[in-house]
C-alpha positions, -999 to +999 in steps of 0.1 A: -353-322+267-370-291+280-384-309+310-349-322+319-336-286+317-363-274+340-355-301+365-318-291+365-328-255+370-350-265+400-321-286+414-297-258+410-320-234+427-325-258+456-288-262+460-282-225+458-308-219+486-294-246+508-257-235+502-266-198+507-285-204+540-257-228+551-230-202+544-251-175+561-250-196+593-213-205+586-202-168+585-226-160+614-206-186+635-172-174+624-180-137+633-200-146+664-170-159+683-152-126+679-183-107+690-190-127+722-156-141+732-149-115+759-183-118+774-183-156+774-148-157+789-157-133+817-187-156+824-162-184+828-143-163+854-115-152+831-111-115+840-074-107+837-069-088+805-037-107+796-055-140+802-085-128+782-063-120+752-043-152+754-073-175+758-092-157+731-063-163+706-060-199+718-097-206+712-096-189+678-066-211+670-085-242+680-113-231+657-089-225+628-073-259+635-107-275+632-112-258+599-079-271+586-088-306+596-123-302+583-112-289+550-092-321+544-118-344+560-148-330+542-130-329+509-122-366+511-157-374+523-172-353+496-154-374+469-163-407+486-198-402+500-211-373+480-212-336+484-249-333+494-241-355+524-211-334+532-232-302+529-258-313+553-234-332+576-212-302+580-241-279+587-255-303+613-220-306+630-215-269+635-251-263+644-249-288+672-215-274+683-230-239+684-257-250+708-232-269+729-210-239+730-237-220+749-234-244+778-196-247+783-183-244+818-146-244+813-120-234+788-111-270+778-147-277+768-148-243+750-117-252+730-129-287+721-163-274+709-147-246+689-125-272+672-155-294+664-174-263+651-143-255+630-144-289+614-181-284+605-176-249+592-149-260+568-172-284+549-202-262+541-187-237+516-166-261+497-194-286+492-220-259+484-199-241+458-188-274+442-224-286+440-236-254+425-207-254+400-216-290+390-253-283+383-251-249+367-239-240+333-205-223+331-223-191+320-244-190+352-221-204+379-209-169+389-245-159+397-249-190+420-217-183+437-225-146+441-259-154+458-241-178+482-214-153+492-239-124+496-259-144+520-227-152+539-221-115+543-256-111+558-247-138+583-219-115+596-245-087+600-268-109+619-240-121+642-232-085+651-268-078+658-275-109+679-242-107+696-249-071+706-286-074+713-290-110+724-301-098+758-335-089+742-340-125+732-326-137+766-352-115+783-380-130+762-368-166+770-366-157+807-401-142+807-417-170+786-399-201+799-383-190+832-348-200+819-321-175+825-295-172+797-267-147+791-264-127+759-235-148+746-254-181+753-284-168+733-261-158+704-247-193+702-281-210+705-296-188+678-267-198+655-273-235+662-311-232+657-306-213+624-283-241+612-307-269+622-336-251+605 
């Protein structure tokens, strides 16, 4: 009986770690778009202030639309295929979308990728919190949830740092590999790599 309890505790800790790190990257991505949207749109030759505002709102709406679709989709898939598959599948989806976002060349591609990222973003938290709630005792569930949400807040901090100082990473990449990337591209790539890790 004690051995079984220890195994459940190890499973719970593993799920908390995965869900917390996933939510960290989840919030990183949500905040990141708002940090780099102007710079990324200017790189796509959108310089008119009215257009910048309009397209920014439109892209954000595409992302939120993806989250709406993703919430329904991942909820159904979680019940049918299992929440662990949903947890990892949603993290994989928005990680790949983040990396792809760094290489968009037009607004249509940007919107499509933000929509796909939104679908991925919607699955992680629901699956993670549900899994943690299922494996932890009712007395300890709040602690698991608290850890996950706290790591999410740290993702917002990292997004602001990378979004503001991504040029330092870009300079390192340029000096090391000879590949020239803009600050906003580096910020999206970092988010994607974090999710894949």
